[in-house]
C-alpha positions as CSV (number, residue, x, y, z in Angstrom):
1,M,-161.3,-5.2,-55.7
2,H,-162.7,-4.7,-59.1
3,E,-161.4,-1.5,-61.2
4,H,-164.4,0.8,-60.6
5,D,-164.4,0.2,-56.8
6,S,-161.2,2.0,-56.6
7,Q,-162.0,5.1,-58.4
8,Q,-163.2,7.0,-55.6
9,L,-160.5,6.8,-53.9
10,L,-157.9,7.2,-56.5
11,S,-159.7,10.3,-57.1
12,A,-159.7,11.5,-53.7
13,W,-155.7,10.6,-53.4
14,G,-155.0,12.5,-56.8
15,V,-153.2,9.9,-58.8
16,Q,-154.0,7.0,-61.1
17,I,-152.1,3.6,-59.5
18,P,-152.1,0.3,-61.8
19,Q,-154.9,-2.1,-60.2
20,E,-152.6,-4.7,-59.1
21,L,-150.2,-2.5,-57.4
22,L,-153.2,-0.6,-55.4
23,I,-154.3,-4.0,-54.4
24,L,-151.0,-4.7,-53.0
25,A,-150.9,-1.3,-51.4
26,L,-154.2,-2.1,-49.7
27,T,-153.6,-5.7,-48.4
28,H,-153.0,-6.3,-44.6
29,R,-150.8,-8.9,-43.5
30,S,-154.0,-10.6,-41.8
31,W,-155.4,-10.9,-45.0
32,A,-152.4,-12.2,-46.8
33,Y,-151.9,-14.6,-44.1
34,E,-155.3,-16.0,-44.4
35,H,-155.5,-15.9,-48.4
36,G,-151.6,-16.8,-49.1
37,T,-150.8,-13.6,-50.9
38,Q,-148.4,-10.4,-50.6
39,H,-149.2,-7.9,-47.9
40,N,-148.0,-4.3,-48.2
41,E,-145.6,-4.1,-45.4
42,R,-142.7,-3.6,-47.9
43,L,-144.5,-0.9,-49.5
44,E,-145.0,0.7,-46.0
45,F,-141.2,0.7,-45.3
46,L,-140.6,2.7,-48.4
47,G,-143.3,5.0,-48.1
48,D,-142.4,5.9,-44.8
49,S,-138.8,7.0,-46.0
50,I,-140.2,8.9,-48.8
51,L,-142.8,10.4,-46.7
52,G,-140.2,11.5,-44.2
53,A,-137.8,13.2,-46.9
54,V,-140.5,15.1,-48.6
55,V,-141.8,16.6,-45.5
56,A,-138.1,17.4,-44.3
57,E,-137.1,19.3,-47.1
58,Q,-140.3,21.0,-47.4
59,I,-140.6,22.3,-43.7
60,F,-136.4,23.2,-44.4
61,H,-137.2,25.5,-46.7
62,E,-140.9,26.9,-45.5
63,Y,-139.4,27.7,-41.8
64,P,-135.9,29.1,-42.4
65,E,-136.2,30.7,-38.6
66,K,-136.5,26.9,-37.0
67,S,-133.9,25.0,-35.4
68,E,-133.0,21.7,-36.2
69,G,-134.8,20.6,-32.9
70,E,-137.9,22.6,-34.0
71,L,-137.7,20.9,-37.3
72,S,-137.6,17.7,-35.9
73,K,-140.6,18.1,-33.8
74,I,-142.5,19.5,-36.6
75,K,-141.3,16.5,-38.7
76,S,-142.5,13.9,-36.3
77,A,-146.1,15.7,-35.5
78,A,-147.0,15.9,-39.2
79,V,-146.1,12.5,-40.0
80,S,-147.2,10.7,-36.9
81,E,-149.8,7.7,-36.8
82,R,-152.5,9.8,-35.5
83,A,-151.9,12.6,-38.1
84,L,-151.7,9.8,-41.1
85,A,-154.6,8.2,-39.7
86,D,-156.8,11.3,-39.9
87,I,-155.6,11.9,-43.6
88,A,-156.8,7.8,-44.0
89,R,-160.2,8.8,-42.8
90,S,-160.8,11.9,-45.1
91,L,-160.1,9.4,-47.6
92,N,-162.6,6.7,-46.3
93,L,-159.3,4.9,-47.0
94,G,-160.2,2.2,-44.2
95,S,-163.2,0.8,-46.4
96,Y,-160.8,-0.6,-49.1
97,I,-158.5,-2.4,-47.0
98,R,-158.0,-6.1,-47.4
99,L,-158.2,-7.3,-44.0
100,G,-158.1,-11.1,-42.5
101,K,-161.3,-12.1,-40.4
102,G,-159.5,-11.4,-37.2
103,E,-158.7,-7.7,-37.7
104,E,-162.3,-7.1,-39.6
105,Q,-164.2,-8.3,-36.4
106,T,-162.1,-6.4,-33.9
107,G,-162.5,-2.9,-35.6
108,G,-159.0,-2.8,-37.9
109,R,-160.4,-0.5,-40.5
110,E,-160.6,2.4,-37.9
111,K,-157.3,1.6,-36.1
112,D,-154.9,4.4,-36.3
113,S,-152.2,2.0,-36.6
114,I,-153.5,0.0,-39.6
115,L,-154.8,3.3,-41.7
116,S,-151.3,5.2,-41.2
117,D,-149.3,2.2,-42.4
118,T,-151.8,2.1,-45.2
119,V,-151.2,5.5,-46.6
120,E,-147.6,5.0,-46.6
121,S,-148.1,1.9,-48.6
122,L,-150.0,4.3,-51.0
123,I,-147.4,6.7,-50.8
124,A,-145.0,4.3,-52.2
125,A,-147.3,2.8,-54.6
126,T,-147.7,6.5,-56.0
127,Y,-143.9,6.7,-56.3
128,E,-143.4,3.0,-58.1
129,A,-146.3,4.2,-60.5
130,C,-145.6,7.6,-60.9
131,G,-142.3,8.6,-60.0
132,I,-140.8,11.3,-57.6
133,D,-142.2,14.5,-59.0
134,V,-145.8,13.3,-58.6
135,V,-145.2,11.4,-55.2
136,I,-143.6,14.8,-53.7
137,A,-146.7,16.6,-55.0
138,T,-149.0,14.1,-53.8
139,V,-147.5,14.3,-50.3
140,R,-147.4,17.9,-50.0
141,K,-151.1,18.3,-51.0
142,H,-152.5,15.7,-47.9
143,L,-149.7,16.7,-45.8
144,H,-150.1,20.3,-46.0
145,D,-152.7,21.1,-43.1
146,K,-150.8,18.5,-40.9
147,I,-147.8,20.6,-41.0
148,I,-149.4,24.0,-40.4
149,E,-151.2,22.0,-37.4
150,A,-147.7,20.9,-35.8
151,T,-146.2,24.1,-36.0
152,H,-149.2,25.3,-33.3
153,M,-149.1,22.5,-31.3
154,G,-147.0,23.3,-27.9
155,P,-146.1,20.4,-25.9
156,A,-148.4,18.2,-27.9
157,L,-145.7,18.6,-30.6
158,D,-143.2,16.3,-29.0
159,W,-144.5,14.8,-25.4
160,R,-141.5,13.0,-24.5
161,T,-139.3,16.3,-24.9
162,A,-141.9,18.2,-23.2
163,M,-142.0,15.9,-20.3
164,E,-138.3,15.9,-19.8
165,E,-138.5,19.4,-20.1
166,K,-140.9,19.8,-17.3
167,A,-139.1,17.4,-15.2
168,R,-135.9,19.2,-15.5
169,E,-137.7,22.5,-14.4
170,L,-138.5,20.4,-11.2
171,G,-135.3,19.0,-10.4
172,I,-135.9,15.6,-11.4
173,T,-133.1,14.0,-13.4
174,G,-132.5,10.6,-14.5
175,D,-132.7,7.9,-17.3
176,V,-136.0,8.0,-19.1
177,T,-137.0,4.5,-19.6
178,Y,-140.2,2.4,-20.7
179,Q,-142.0,-0.8,-19.5
180,I,-144.4,-2.1,-22.5
181,D,-146.6,-5.0,-22.1
182,G,-149.0,-6.3,-24.5
183,Q,-152.3,-8.1,-24.4
184,G,-154.5,-9.9,-26.4
185,P,-154.3,-11.6,-30.0
186,D,-152.0,-10.3,-32.7
187,H,-154.6,-9.0,-34.5
188,A,-156.0,-7.1,-31.3
189,K,-153.1,-6.3,-29.1
190,V,-153.3,-3.5,-26.8
191,Y,-149.7,-2.0,-25.5
192,T,-149.8,-0.4,-22.3
193,A,-146.6,1.6,-21.9
194,R,-145.4,3.1,-18.2
195,V,-142.4,5.8,-18.4
196,F,-139.6,6.1,-15.7
197,I,-137.7,8.9,-14.8
198,A,-134.8,7.4,-12.5
199,D,-136.8,4.3,-11.7
200,Q,-139.8,6.4,-10.7
201,M,-142.9,6.1,-12.7
202,W,-144.6,9.2,-13.8
203,G,-146.9,8.3,-16.4
204,S,-149.1,5.6,-18.2
205,G,-151.0,5.2,-21.5
206,Q,-152.7,2.5,-23.8
207,A,-152.7,2.3,-27.7
208,T,-152.8,-0.3,-30.4
209,S,-148.9,0.3,-31.1
210,R,-145.7,0.4,-29.1
211,K,-144.9,3.7,-30.2
212,A,-148.2,5.5,-29.8
213,A,-148.4,4.0,-26.4
214,K,-145.2,5.5,-25.1
215,L,-146.2,8.9,-26.4
216,A,-149.3,8.6,-24.4
217,A,-147.4,7.6,-21.1
218,C,-145.2,10.8,-22.0
219,Q,-148.3,13.0,-22.4
220,D,-149.6,11.5,-19.4
221,A,-146.3,11.9,-17.4
222,Y,-146.2,15.9,-18.5
223,H,-149.5,16.7,-17.0
224,R,-148.5,14.9,-14.0
225,L,-145.4,16.6,-13.5
226,G,-147.5,19.7,-14.1
227,V,-149.7,19.0,-11.1
228,S,-146.7,18.4,-9.1
229,A,-145.2,22.0,-9.9
230,D,-148.4,23.3,-9.0
231,S,-148.2,21.6,-5.9
232,A,-144.9,22.6,-5.2
233,A,-145.9,26.2,-5.8
234,Q,-148.6,26.5,-3.4
235,V,-146.5,24.9,-0.5
């Protein structure tokens, strides 16, 4: 990637990042394995931690009336895979990511998991290039709308908690467990998750990451429990 090719991305992101560091942030492991280079997973690790801390500090001060549990739900939703993927799409980030042939052929540029991970890598690269004050301002700018959305999401704010609360309302108790299976090659794996309460399956869901599949299963279970409650009320 030539330097002029990245200026539109950096302009949208709002920060100038040295070319070598930017390229690393945009390099998926599939590219790295094919070309014998480094990939962005270490940056992703750092960016995830920075993102969580910045958003936690922001909502702590902006929502003094919220409990710890409510703040945790807002934070989880605001920094979720889906939320970060939405931000990536607003930046057209997918067109800049360096992907291996397998990921390229299976739509990797549109996968929520890859897009969200790359946003985290960009956050880390911003911190490394510009320091804490700049990265805080950048995260706040791009996460502002997602935080507001999270405060109005209702059950979708935390599908697992919403599912568990609905189950308790119906008198259904027991441990919540998951069964997760992955199918397909590593570069195009699809996960199917099933959620159980006291050994009874209540929901299932599919996604391109284990975490997202579990949330989809909880969402399905929440709605199935709602149907069960409606049926009981009609008896």
